Every structure is written in C-alpha cells, then in structure tokens.
DSSP file (Angstrom, degrees, kcal/mol; ACC not computed):
  #  RESIDUE AA STRUCTURE BP1 BP2  ACC     N-H-->O    O-->H-N    N-H-->O    O-->H-N    TCO  KAPPA ALPHA  PHI   PSI    X-CA   Y-CA   Z-CA
    1    1 A M              0   0    0      0, 0.0     2,-0.3     0, 0.0    50,-0.1   0.000 360.0 360.0 360.0 142.9    2.4  -12.6   -1.5
    2    2 A S  B     +A   50   0A   0     49,-0.8    48,-0.8    48,-0.6     2,-0.7  -0.622 360.0 144.2-127.6  72.6    4.8  -10.4   -3.3
    3    3 A I        +     0   0    0     -2,-0.3    46,-0.1    46,-0.1    48,-0.0  -0.921  15.5 165.7-112.1 113.2    6.5  -12.1   -6.1
    4    4 A I        -     0   0    0     -2,-0.7     5,-0.1     9,-0.0    -2,-0.0  -0.945  28.0-138.6-129.1 109.6    7.1   -9.8   -9.1
    5    5 A P    >   -     0   0    0      0, 0.0     3,-2.2     0, 0.0     4,-0.3  -0.326  22.3-119.5 -57.6 148.9    9.5  -10.8  -11.8
    6    6 A L  G >  S+     0   0    0      1,-0.3     3,-1.4     2,-0.2     7,-0.1   0.799 115.3  67.0 -58.1 -23.5   11.8   -8.1  -13.3
    7    7 A T  G 3  S+     0   0    0      1,-0.3    -1,-0.3     2,-0.1     3,-0.1   0.622  86.5  70.5 -74.9  -8.3   10.2   -8.8  -16.6
    8    8 A A  G <  S-     0   0    0     -3,-2.2    -1,-0.3     1,-0.2    -2,-0.2   0.702 122.0 -80.9 -77.0 -19.9    6.9   -7.4  -15.0
    9    9 A G    X>  -     0   0    0     -3,-1.4     4,-1.5    -4,-0.3     3,-1.0  -0.002  25.2-107.1 123.3 136.2    8.5   -4.1  -15.2
   10   10 A L  H 3> S+     0   0    0      1,-0.3     4,-3.1     2,-0.2     5,-0.2   0.833 114.7  60.3 -48.4 -46.8   11.0   -2.1  -13.2
   11   11 A Q  H 3> S+     0   0    0      1,-0.2     4,-1.7     2,-0.2    -1,-0.3   0.814 104.6  48.3 -59.1 -37.5    8.2    0.3  -11.9
   12   12 A K  H <> S+     0   0    0     -3,-1.0     4,-2.3     2,-0.2    -1,-0.2   0.904 112.0  49.0 -73.5 -38.4    6.4   -2.6  -10.2
   13   13 A V  H  X S+     0   0    0     -4,-1.5     4,-2.4     1,-0.2     5,-0.3   0.951 111.4  50.3 -61.2 -49.4    9.6   -3.8   -8.6
   14   14 A E  H  X S+     0   0    0     -4,-3.1     4,-2.3     1,-0.2    -1,-0.2   0.874 110.6  48.9 -59.7 -40.9   10.4   -0.3   -7.4
   15   15 A A  H  X S+     0   0    0     -4,-1.7     4,-1.0    -5,-0.2    -1,-0.2   0.902 110.2  51.1 -72.8 -36.0    6.9    0.1   -5.8
   16   16 A L  H >< S+     0   0    0     -4,-2.3     3,-0.7     1,-0.2     4,-0.3   0.949 113.2  44.3 -56.5 -50.3    7.1   -3.1   -4.1
   17   17 A V  H >< S+     0   0    0     -4,-2.4     3,-1.2     1,-0.3    -2,-0.2   0.851 110.1  56.1 -69.1 -34.5   10.5   -2.3   -2.5
   18   18 A A  H 3< S+     0   0    0     -4,-2.3    -1,-0.3    -5,-0.3    -2,-0.2   0.762 103.5  55.6 -76.2 -16.8    9.4    1.2   -1.6
   19   19 A A  T << S+     0   0    0     -4,-1.0    -1,-0.3    -3,-0.7    -2,-0.2   0.526  89.5  98.7 -87.7  -3.3    6.5   -0.2    0.4
   20   20 A L  S <  S-     0   0    0     -3,-1.2    -3,-0.0    -4,-0.3     5,-0.0  -0.325  87.7 -93.3 -79.6 163.5    8.7   -2.4    2.5
   21   21 A E     >  -     0   0    0      1,-0.1     4,-2.6    -2,-0.1     5,-0.2  -0.374  47.9-100.4 -66.8 159.8    9.9   -1.4    6.1
   22   22 A P  H  > S+     0   0    0      0, 0.0     4,-2.1     0, 0.0     5,-0.1   0.852 120.4  46.4 -50.3 -48.3   13.2    0.4    6.1
   23   23 A G  H  > S+     0   0    0      1,-0.2     4,-2.4     2,-0.2     5,-0.1   0.915 116.5  44.5 -63.1 -48.6   15.4   -2.5    7.1
   24   24 A H  H  > S+     0   0    0      1,-0.2     4,-2.5     2,-0.2    -1,-0.2   0.824 110.8  56.3 -68.0 -33.2   13.7   -4.9    4.6
   25   25 A R  H  X S+     0   0    0     -4,-2.6     4,-3.0     2,-0.2     5,-0.2   0.933 105.6  49.8 -66.1 -43.9   13.9   -2.2    1.9
   26   26 A A  H  X S+     0   0    0     -4,-2.1     4,-2.4    -5,-0.2     5,-0.3   0.966 112.2  48.2 -62.5 -46.8   17.8   -1.9    2.3
   27   27 A V  H  X S+     0   0    0     -4,-2.4     4,-2.7     1,-0.2     5,-0.3   0.959 112.5  48.1 -63.8 -41.9   18.2   -5.6    2.0
   28   28 A A  H  X S+     0   0    0     -4,-2.5     4,-2.1     1,-0.2    -1,-0.2   0.905 111.7  51.7 -61.8 -37.4   16.0   -5.8   -1.1
   29   29 A E  H  X S+     0   0    0     -4,-3.0     4,-1.8     2,-0.2    -1,-0.2   0.904 112.0  42.9 -63.0 -42.4   17.8   -2.9   -2.7
   30   30 A V  H  X S+     0   0    0     -4,-2.4     4,-3.2    -5,-0.2     5,-0.2   0.925 114.0  52.2 -74.0 -36.7   21.2   -4.4   -2.2
   31   31 A L  H  X S+     0   0    0     -4,-2.7     4,-2.6    -5,-0.3    -2,-0.2   0.879 111.1  48.5 -60.9 -35.4   20.0   -7.9   -3.4
   32   32 A L  H  X S+     0   0    0     -4,-2.1     4,-2.2    -5,-0.3    -1,-0.2   0.836 110.1  52.0 -77.5 -31.8   18.5   -6.3   -6.5
   33   33 A E  H  X S+     0   0    0     -4,-1.8     4,-2.9    -5,-0.2     5,-0.3   0.978 111.4  46.9 -63.5 -57.5   21.9   -4.4   -7.1
   34   34 A Y  H  X S+     0   0    0     -4,-3.2     4,-2.8     1,-0.2     5,-0.3   0.959 111.9  50.6 -46.0 -56.0   23.7   -7.7   -6.8
   35   35 A Q  H  X S+     0   0    0     -4,-2.6     4,-2.2    -5,-0.2    -1,-0.2   0.889 111.5  47.5 -51.7 -42.0   21.2   -9.3   -9.2
   36   36 A H  H  X S+     0   0    0     -4,-2.2     4,-0.9     2,-0.2    -1,-0.2   0.924 113.2  46.6 -73.1 -41.7   21.6   -6.6  -11.8
   37   37 A E  H >X S+     0   0    0     -4,-2.9     3,-0.7     1,-0.2     4,-0.7   0.935 115.6  46.5 -66.6 -43.2   25.5   -6.5  -11.7
   38   38 A I  H >X S+     0   0    0     -4,-2.8     4,-2.6    -5,-0.3     3,-1.0   0.887 106.4  58.6 -69.5 -36.5   25.7  -10.3  -11.9
   39   39 A Q  H 3< S+     0   0    0     -4,-2.2    -1,-0.3    -5,-0.3    -2,-0.2   0.742  93.5  66.8 -65.1 -20.2   23.1  -10.5  -14.7
   40   40 A L  H << S+     0   0    0     -4,-0.9    -1,-0.2    -3,-0.7    -2,-0.2   0.866 118.0  23.7 -66.9 -32.5   25.3   -8.3  -16.8
   41   41 A A  H << S+     0   0    0     -3,-1.0    -2,-0.2    -4,-0.7    -1,-0.2   0.732 139.3  24.9-103.7 -25.4   27.9  -11.2  -17.0
   42   42 A Q  S >< S-     0   0    0     -4,-2.6     3,-0.9    -5,-0.1    -1,-0.2  -0.776  80.9-144.6-140.4  92.5   25.7  -14.2  -16.3
   43   43 A P  T 3  S+     0   0    0      0, 0.0    -4,-0.1     0, 0.0    -3,-0.1  -0.177  82.8  10.4 -52.6 143.3   22.0  -13.7  -17.2
   44   44 A Y  T 3  S+     0   0    0      2,-0.1     3,-0.1    -9,-0.1    29,-0.1   0.861  80.3 148.1  56.4  39.0   19.4  -15.5  -14.8
   45   45 A A  S <  S-     0   0    0     -3,-0.9    28,-1.3     1,-0.3     2,-0.3   0.960  71.7 -14.8 -64.3 -49.4   22.2  -16.3  -12.2
   46   46 A F  E     - B   0  72A   0     26,-0.2     2,-0.3   -11,-0.1    -1,-0.3  -0.988  62.7-138.5-155.2 159.4   19.7  -16.0   -9.4
   47   47 A G  E     - B   0  71A   0     24,-3.0    24,-2.1    -2,-0.3     2,-0.5  -0.860  14.1-140.3-121.4 154.3   16.1  -14.6   -8.6
   48   48 A V  E     - B   0  70A   0     -2,-0.3     2,-0.5    22,-0.2    22,-0.2  -0.971   9.8-164.6-118.8 122.3   14.9  -12.7   -5.6
   49   49 A L  E     - B   0  69A   0     20,-3.4    20,-2.1    -2,-0.5     2,-0.7  -0.913  13.1-149.7-100.0 131.4   11.6  -13.4   -4.0
   50   50 A I  E     -AB   2  68A   0    -48,-0.8   -48,-0.6    -2,-0.5    18,-0.2  -0.844  69.1 -25.3-108.2 115.5   10.4  -10.8   -1.7
   51   51 A E  S    S-     0   0    0     16,-3.0   -49,-0.8    -2,-0.7    -1,-0.2   0.941  84.5-164.0  52.0  52.1    8.2  -11.7    1.2
   52   52 A P        -     0   0    0      0, 0.0     3,-0.1     0, 0.0    -1,-0.1  -0.117  33.8-101.4 -66.0 169.4    6.9  -14.9   -0.6
   53   53 A A        -     0   0    0      1,-0.2     2,-0.2    12,-0.1    -2,-0.0   0.871  60.8-152.4 -57.6 -36.5    3.7  -16.6    0.7
   54   54 A G        -     0   0    0     11,-0.1     2,-0.3     9,-0.1    11,-0.2  -0.575  12.0 -76.2  98.6-164.5    5.9  -19.3    2.3
   55   55 A A  E     -E   64   0B   0      9,-2.3     9,-3.3    -2,-0.2     2,-0.5  -0.899  28.9-120.2-137.6 162.2    5.2  -22.9    3.0
   56   56 A F  E     -E   63   0B   0     -2,-0.3     2,-0.9     7,-0.2     7,-0.2  -0.918  15.8-149.1-111.8 126.2    3.3  -25.0    5.5
   57   57 A S  E  >> -E   62   0B   0      5,-3.6     4,-1.8    -2,-0.5     5,-1.0  -0.786   8.8-171.3 -98.2 107.1    4.9  -27.5    7.7
   58   58 A S  T  45S+     0   0    0     -2,-0.9    -1,-0.2     1,-0.2     5,-0.0   0.861  86.2  60.5 -63.5 -30.6    2.6  -30.4    8.5
   59   59 A V  T  45S+     0   0    0      1,-0.2    -1,-0.2    -3,-0.1    -2,-0.1   0.959 120.6  21.1 -54.7 -57.5    5.2  -31.7   11.0
   60   60 A Q  T  45S-     0   0    0      2,-0.2    -1,-0.2    -3,-0.1    -2,-0.2   0.410 100.6-127.0 -97.7   2.7    5.2  -28.6   13.2
   61   61 A Q  T  <5 +     0   0    0     -4,-1.8     2,-0.3     1,-0.2    -3,-0.2   0.871  67.8 117.3  62.2  34.8    1.8  -27.3   12.2
   62   62 A L  E   < -E   57   0B   0     -5,-1.0    -5,-3.6     2,-0.0     2,-0.4  -0.963  64.5-121.4-141.5 156.8    3.1  -23.8   11.3
   63   63 A R  E     -E   56   0B   0     -2,-0.3     2,-0.7    -7,-0.2    -7,-0.2  -0.825  23.2-151.5 -98.7 129.0    3.4  -21.6    8.2
   64   64 A I  E     +E   55   0B   0     -9,-3.3    -9,-2.3    -2,-0.4    -2,-0.0  -0.906  19.0 173.9-105.7 113.5    6.9  -20.5    7.4
   65   65 A R        -     0   0    0     -2,-0.7   -11,-0.1   -11,-0.2   -12,-0.1  -0.820  14.5-161.0-123.4  95.1    7.0  -17.1    5.6
   66   66 A P        -     0   0    0      0, 0.0    14,-0.1     0, 0.0     3,-0.1  -0.164  23.9-124.5 -73.8 169.2   10.6  -15.9    5.1
   67   67 A D  S    S+     0   0    0     12,-0.9   -16,-3.0     1,-0.3     2,-0.3   0.923  91.3   0.8 -75.5 -49.3   11.5  -12.3    4.4
   68   68 A F  E     -BC  50  79A   0     11,-1.6    11,-2.5   -18,-0.2     2,-0.4  -0.986  59.7-162.6-140.0 147.9   13.4  -13.1    1.2
   69   69 A V  E     -BC  49  78A   0    -20,-2.1   -20,-3.4    -2,-0.3     2,-0.5  -0.996   8.5-159.1-132.9 132.7   14.2  -16.3   -0.8
   70   70 A L  E     -BC  48  77A   0      7,-3.3     7,-2.1    -2,-0.4     2,-0.4  -0.915   7.0-169.7-109.4 139.5   17.0  -16.4   -3.3
   71   71 A I  E     +BC  47  76A   0    -24,-2.1   -24,-3.0    -2,-0.5     2,-0.3  -0.990  18.9 150.0-129.3 129.0   16.9  -19.1   -6.0
   72   72 A G  E >   -BC  46  75A   0      3,-3.2     3,-1.2    -2,-0.4   -26,-0.2  -0.823  61.3 -81.7-147.8-172.1   19.9  -19.8   -8.3
   73   73 A R  T 3  S+     0   0    0    -28,-1.3    60,-0.2    -2,-0.3     3,-0.1   0.638 126.0  48.3 -76.3 -11.7   21.6  -22.4  -10.2
   74   74 A C  T 3  S-     0   0    0     58,-3.2     2,-0.4     1,-0.2    -1,-0.3   0.361 123.1 -81.4-103.8   0.9   23.5  -23.6   -7.1
   75   75 A G  E <   -C   72   0A   0     -3,-1.2    -3,-3.2    57,-0.6     2,-0.3  -0.992  52.2 -64.2 141.7-153.1   20.5  -23.8   -4.8
   76   76 A A  E     -C   71   0A   0     -2,-0.4    30,-0.7    28,-0.3     2,-0.3  -0.890  32.8-166.1-137.3 161.1   18.3  -21.6   -2.7
   77   77 A A  E     -Cd  70 106A   0     -7,-2.1    -7,-3.3    -2,-0.3     2,-0.4  -0.972  14.0-138.7-151.9 146.2   18.8  -19.5    0.5
   78   78 A V  E     -Cd  69 107A   0     28,-2.6    30,-3.0    -2,-0.3     2,-0.5  -0.867  13.2-161.9-101.9 138.4   16.5  -17.8    3.0
   79   79 A I  E     -Cd  68 108A   0    -11,-2.5   -11,-1.6    -2,-0.4   -12,-0.9  -0.967   8.5-176.2-117.2 124.7   17.2  -14.4    4.2
   80   80 A E  E     - d   0 109A   0     28,-2.9    30,-2.6    -2,-0.5     2,-0.6  -0.975  18.5-146.4-124.1 139.0   15.5  -13.1    7.5
   81   81 A V  E     - d   0 110A   0     -2,-0.5     2,-0.8    28,-0.2   -57,-0.1  -0.914  19.4-147.8-102.3 122.2   16.0   -9.7    8.9
   82   82 A D  E     - d   0 111A   0     28,-2.6    30,-2.4    -2,-0.6    31,-0.3  -0.839  17.0-173.1-104.6 106.9   15.8  -10.0   12.6
   83   83 A G    >   -     0   0    0     -2,-0.8     3,-1.0    28,-0.2     4,-0.4   0.035  48.8 -77.6 -71.7-173.7   14.3   -7.0   14.4
   84   84 A T  G >  S+     0   0    0      1,-0.2     3,-1.1     2,-0.2     4,-0.4   0.805 127.5  66.0 -65.6 -27.2   14.2   -6.5   18.2
   85   85 A S  G >  S+     0   0    0      1,-0.3     3,-0.6     2,-0.2     4,-0.4   0.699  87.5  69.2 -69.1 -19.2   11.3   -8.9   18.5
   86   86 A H  G X  S+     0   0    0     -3,-1.0     3,-0.9     1,-0.2    -1,-0.3   0.758  85.6  68.5 -70.8 -24.4   13.5  -11.7   17.4
   87   87 A N  G X  S+     0   0    0     -3,-1.1     3,-0.5    -4,-0.4    -1,-0.2   0.822 102.3  45.0 -62.0 -30.4   15.5  -11.6   20.6
   88   88 A R  G <  S+     0   0    0     -3,-0.6    -1,-0.3    -4,-0.4    -2,-0.2   0.528 114.3  49.7 -88.8  -9.1   12.5  -12.8   22.4
   89   89 A R  G <>  +     0   0    0     -3,-0.9     4,-3.2    -4,-0.4     5,-0.2  -0.047  67.5 127.6-116.7  32.5   11.8  -15.5   19.8
   90   90 A Y  H <> S+     0   0    0     -3,-0.5     4,-2.5     1,-0.2     5,-0.2   0.912  75.0  47.1 -57.9 -47.9   15.2  -17.1   19.6
   91   91 A A  H  > S+     0   0    0      1,-0.2     4,-2.2     2,-0.2    -1,-0.2   0.911 114.7  47.0 -62.0 -44.1   14.0  -20.7   20.2
   92   92 A S  H  > S+     0   0    0      2,-0.2     4,-2.3     1,-0.2    -2,-0.2   0.947 112.1  50.9 -62.8 -48.9   11.2  -20.3   17.6
   93   93 A D  H  X S+     0   0    0     -4,-3.2     4,-2.8     1,-0.2    -2,-0.2   0.937 110.6  48.4 -51.4 -50.8   13.6  -18.7   15.0
   94   94 A R  H  X S+     0   0    0     -4,-2.5     4,-2.4     1,-0.2    -1,-0.2   0.847 109.8  51.8 -65.9 -38.0   16.1  -21.6   15.4
   95   95 A S  H  X S+     0   0    0     -4,-2.2     4,-1.6    -5,-0.2    -1,-0.2   0.901 110.3  49.3 -60.5 -41.8   13.3  -24.2   15.1
   96   96 A R  H  X S+     0   0    0     -4,-2.3     4,-3.1     2,-0.2     3,-0.3   0.967 111.0  51.4 -59.9 -51.6   12.2  -22.5   11.8
   97   97 A D  H  X S+     0   0    0     -4,-2.8     4,-2.4     1,-0.3     5,-0.2   0.895 109.1  48.9 -55.4 -45.3   15.8  -22.5   10.6
   98   98 A R  H  X S+     0   0    0     -4,-2.4     4,-2.0     2,-0.2    -1,-0.3   0.875 110.1  52.1 -68.0 -31.0   16.3  -26.2   11.3
   99   99 A L  H  X S+     0   0    0     -4,-1.6     4,-1.2    -3,-0.3    -2,-0.2   0.965 113.3  42.9 -61.9 -55.5   13.1  -26.9    9.4
  100  100 A I  H  <>S+     0   0    0     -4,-3.1     5,-1.8     1,-0.2    -2,-0.2   0.838 111.8  53.8 -64.1 -27.1   14.1  -25.0    6.5
  101  101 A L  H ><5S+     0   0    0     -4,-2.4     3,-2.5    -5,-0.2    -1,-0.2   0.857 101.5  60.9 -68.1 -39.6   17.7  -26.5    6.7
  102  102 A H  H 3<5S+     0   0    0     -4,-2.0    -1,-0.2     1,-0.3    -2,-0.2   0.834 100.9  54.7 -59.8 -30.3   16.0  -30.0    6.7
  103  103 A S  T 3<5S-     0   0    0     -4,-1.2    -1,-0.3     2,-0.2    -2,-0.2   0.460 127.5-105.7 -82.8   1.1   14.6  -29.0    3.2
  104  104 A G  T < 5S+     0   0    0     -3,-2.5     2,-0.5     1,-0.2   -28,-0.3   0.627  83.6 120.7  89.8  18.1   18.2  -28.3    2.1
  105  105 A V      < -     0   0    0     -5,-1.8    -1,-0.2    -8,-0.1     2,-0.2  -0.955  55.5-139.1-122.6 121.5   18.0  -24.4    2.3
  106  106 A Q  E     -d   77   0A   0    -30,-0.7   -28,-2.6    -2,-0.5     2,-0.5  -0.544  12.1-139.6 -75.8 140.8   20.3  -22.4    4.5
  107  107 A T  E     -d   78   0A   0     -2,-0.2     2,-0.5   -30,-0.2   -28,-0.2  -0.903  10.1-161.2 -99.6 130.9   18.8  -19.4    6.5
  108  108 A H  E     -d   79   0A   0    -30,-3.0   -28,-2.9    -2,-0.5     2,-0.4  -0.964   8.9-156.4-110.4 116.9   21.0  -16.3    6.7
  109  109 A R  E     -d   80   0A   0     -2,-0.5   -28,-0.2   -30,-0.2   -30,-0.0  -0.795   6.4-166.7-100.0 138.5   19.8  -14.1    9.6
  110  110 A I  E     -d   81   0A   0    -30,-2.6   -28,-2.6    -2,-0.4     5,-0.1  -0.981  21.5-128.0-130.7 114.6   20.7  -10.3    9.3
  111  111 A P  E >>  -d   82   0A   0      0, 0.0     3,-1.0     0, 0.0     4,-0.9  -0.317  21.4-121.4 -56.7 145.3   20.3   -8.2   12.5
  112  112 A I  T 34 S+     0   0    0    -30,-2.4     3,-0.4     1,-0.3     4,-0.4   0.804 111.0  65.1 -65.8 -22.7   18.3   -5.1   11.7
  113  113 A E  T >4 S+     0   0    0    -31,-0.3     3,-1.3     1,-0.2     4,-0.3   0.858  96.2  57.7 -63.0 -33.5   21.2   -2.9   12.9
  114  114 A E  G X4 S+     0   0    0     -3,-1.0     3,-1.5     1,-0.3     7,-0.6   0.822  95.2  63.5 -68.7 -28.0   23.2   -4.2   10.0
  115  115 A T  G 3< S+     0   0    0     -4,-0.9    -1,-0.3    -3,-0.4    -2,-0.2   0.692  94.2  63.0 -69.8  -9.7   20.6   -2.9    7.5
  116  116 A R  G <  S+     0   0    0     -3,-1.3     2,-0.6    -4,-0.4    -1,-0.2   0.619  97.4  60.2 -85.9  -9.3   21.4    0.6    8.6
  117  117 A N  S <> S-     0   0    0     -3,-1.5     4,-2.4    -4,-0.3     3,-0.3  -0.919  70.7-158.3-120.9 102.5   25.0    0.4    7.4
  118  118 A R  H  > S+     0   0    0     -2,-0.6     4,-3.2     1,-0.2     5,-0.2   0.866  91.5  53.5 -53.0 -42.2   25.2   -0.2    3.7
  119  119 A G  H  > S+     0   0    0      2,-0.2     4,-2.2     1,-0.2    -1,-0.2   0.932 110.2  46.2 -57.0 -45.3   28.7   -1.6    3.9
  120  120 A H  H  > S+     0   0    0     -3,-0.3     4,-2.9     2,-0.2     5,-0.2   0.962 113.4  49.1 -57.3 -48.0   27.8   -4.1    6.5
  121  121 A L  H  X S+     0   0    0     -4,-2.4     4,-2.2    -7,-0.6     5,-0.2   0.928 107.0  55.7 -63.3 -46.3   24.7   -5.1    4.6
  122  122 A V  H  X S+     0   0    0     -4,-3.2     4,-0.7     1,-0.2    -1,-0.2   0.923 114.3  42.0 -46.4 -49.8   26.8   -5.5    1.3
  123  123 A E  H  X S+     0   0    0     -4,-2.2     4,-0.5     1,-0.2     3,-0.5   0.880 111.0  53.6 -71.3 -35.8   29.1   -7.9    3.2
  124  124 A A  H  < S+     0   0    0     -4,-2.9     3,-0.3     1,-0.2    -1,-0.2   0.782 108.9  49.3 -68.9 -24.2   26.4   -9.8    5.1
  125  125 A L  H  X S+     0   0    0     -4,-2.2     4,-1.6    -5,-0.2    -1,-0.2   0.598  90.0  86.2 -89.8 -10.7   24.5  -10.5    1.8
  126  126 A R  H  X S+     0   0    0     -4,-0.7     4,-2.3    -3,-0.5    11,-0.3   0.897  88.1  49.4 -47.3 -47.1   27.8  -11.8    0.1
  127  127 A H  H  X S+     0   0    0     -4,-0.5     4,-2.7    -3,-0.3    -1,-0.2   0.942 108.9  47.2 -73.2 -46.6   27.3  -15.3    1.5
  128  128 A P  H  > S+     0   0    0      0, 0.0     4,-1.5     0, 0.0    -1,-0.2   0.875 111.5  52.1 -58.5 -32.2   23.8  -16.0    0.5
  129  129 A V  H  X>S+     0   0    0     -4,-1.6     4,-2.6     2,-0.2     5,-0.5   0.952 111.5  48.1 -67.1 -47.3   24.4  -14.7   -3.0
  130  130 A W  H  X5S+     0   0    0     -4,-2.3     4,-2.5     1,-0.2    -1,-0.2   0.952 108.4  54.8 -57.7 -46.6   27.5  -17.2   -3.2
  131  131 A D  H  <5S+     0   0    0     -4,-2.7    -1,-0.2     1,-0.2    -2,-0.2   0.838 115.8  37.8 -55.8 -34.5   25.3  -20.1   -1.9
  132  132 A V  H  <5S+     0   0    0     -4,-1.5   -58,-3.2    -3,-0.4   -57,-0.6   0.813 136.2  12.5 -92.7 -32.1   22.7  -19.6   -4.7
  133  133 A C  H  <5S-     0   0    0     -4,-2.6    -3,-0.2   -61,-0.2    -2,-0.2   0.521  85.8-126.7-128.2  -1.4   24.8  -18.7   -7.7
  134  134 A G     << +     0   0    0     -4,-2.5     2,-0.5    -5,-0.5    -4,-0.2   0.661  62.0 137.1  70.3  19.8   28.5  -19.5   -6.9
  135  135 A I        -     0   0    0     -6,-0.4     2,-1.0    -5,-0.1    -1,-0.2  -0.825  55.0-132.9-101.0 130.5   29.6  -15.9   -7.8
  136  136 A D    >   -     0   0    0     -2,-0.5     3,-1.6     1,-0.1    -9,-0.1  -0.742  15.0-160.8 -83.5 102.3   32.1  -14.1   -5.6
  137  137 A V  G >  S+     0   0    0     -2,-1.0     3,-2.1     1,-0.3     6,-0.5   0.548  77.4  85.7 -67.2  -4.3   30.5  -10.7   -5.3
  138  138 A R  G 3  S+     0   0    0      1,-0.3    -1,-0.3     5,-0.1    -2,-0.0   0.600  83.8  61.6 -72.7  -4.0   33.9   -9.2   -4.2
  139  139 A R  G <  S+     0   0    0     -3,-1.6     2,-0.3     4,-0.1    -1,-0.3   0.396  89.2  92.2 -95.7   3.4   34.6   -8.8   -7.9
  140  140 A L  S X> S-     0   0    0     -3,-2.1     4,-1.7     1,-0.1     3,-0.9  -0.700  82.6-121.5-103.7 157.5   31.7   -6.5   -8.5
  141  141 A D  H 3> S+     0   0    0     -2,-0.3     4,-2.2     1,-0.2     5,-0.2   0.856 111.2  61.5 -58.1 -37.1   31.6   -2.8   -8.4
  142  142 A L  H 3> S+     0   0    0      1,-0.2     4,-1.2     2,-0.2     5,-0.4   0.915 104.7  49.8 -53.9 -40.4   28.9   -2.8   -5.6
  143  143 A W  H X> S+     0   0    0     -3,-0.9     4,-2.9    -6,-0.5     3,-0.7   0.967 112.8  44.3 -63.0 -51.8   31.4   -4.6   -3.3
  144  144 A W  H 3< S+     0   0    0     -4,-1.7    -1,-0.2     1,-0.3    -2,-0.2   0.746 113.4  51.4 -71.0 -25.0   34.2   -2.2   -3.9
  145  145 A E  H 3< S+     0   0    0     -4,-2.2     8,-0.5    -5,-0.2    -1,-0.3   0.738 129.4  11.9 -81.8 -20.7   32.0    0.9   -3.6
  146  146 A H  H << S+     0   0    0     -4,-1.2    -2,-0.2    -3,-0.7    -3,-0.2   0.739  89.4 109.4-127.5 -38.0   30.4   -0.1   -0.2
  147  147 A A  S ><>S-     0   0    0     -4,-2.9     3,-1.3    -5,-0.4     5,-0.6  -0.097  71.1-101.1 -60.6 146.7   32.0   -3.1    1.6
  148  148 A P  T 3 5S+     0   0    0      0, 0.0    -1,-0.1     0, 0.0    -2,-0.1  -0.312 104.6  24.2 -65.2 144.9   34.0   -2.5    4.8
  149  149 A G  T 3 5S+     0   0    0      3,-0.2    -2,-0.1    -3,-0.1    -3,-0.0   0.540  94.5  98.0  83.0   4.8   37.6   -2.5    4.5
  150  150 A T  T < 5S-     0   0    0     -3,-1.3     3,-0.1    -7,-0.1    -3,-0.1   0.342 102.9-102.3-109.2   3.2   37.7   -1.5    0.9
  151  151 A G  T   5S+     0   0    0      1,-0.3     2,-0.1    -4,-0.1    -7,-0.0   0.614  74.5 148.5  87.8  11.5   38.3    2.1    1.4
  152  152 A A      <       0   0    0     -5,-0.6    -1,-0.3     1,-0.1    -3,-0.2  -0.422 360.0 360.0 -78.2 154.2   34.5    2.8    0.7
  153  153 A A              0   0    0     -8,-0.5    -1,-0.1    -3,-0.1    -7,-0.1   0.394 360.0 360.0 -74.6 360.0   32.7    5.7    2.3
C-alpha cells in the first residue's frame, strides 16, 4: 500500500511518484499539480491515494486494487490507467467498474497512450477532479498551460 499524505513530507511523495511506471507517474504528477493549485484557493479540497491496498468483494470473491483513488468533499473517484493488457481484460475491467459504481464511486479509465501527451492527460483528469471536489480546473494555470485547444505547446 502506498498512501503517503503530503504532511509526511514532499520528499516521500516525490520518491513514491518516481518509483511508479511512466504512465502512472504522469497521472500522479498531474493529479498532484491539480491538488496543489486547488489547495491554494481551497485547502483540503481533495486527496490523492496512489495505488491503495484496495478492497475485497465478498460477492465476486476478488480484490479490487485501483491505480488511484481521489477523495473530496463531493465524493470519490477511481482512476485506472489502461495499458495494452486491458484490451484482453475488457469484460473483467467492466465487471470491476460496475462493482465500484455499485458502491457509489465512478471509475475513470485513461488509456496509456493519453499519458504520453501532457495536454490530453490534463484534459482526461479534469472530470474526476470535478467529480470529487466540484472545482472546474479550466480556471487553473495548469489547464491553460497544457490543455488541448488552449494554445498550449
């Protein structure tokens, strides 16, 4: 389990993020940047759990271990980074998504290809951030610096 609150120290968070696979690292970096920018105006708007231990479903007899969980004042969201192996596990992934949704939490799936383009990733993570804290990230500097269609490089 890799849950490290920012109060534990920025160095520990940076070390955790650096140890992630490249696609997951890119997602973590953008989420933490969103979190930092939003925190300037609204402290504790949402938290990011990176590769949490997950939960066990007694109904389906399986352990659900998401890539990321966001928790905020408006609820929670799961973010899954889908690599090439997910193409072969489509039915299994959808079953997990339904199980998580049954608990009231939406799963947002990001294809690994989108993690290679910072602008696309900034756009893809806009929706889960909105779901958990109700803040439109299009008002943040990070959006204007990287999102597609904003004139960003």
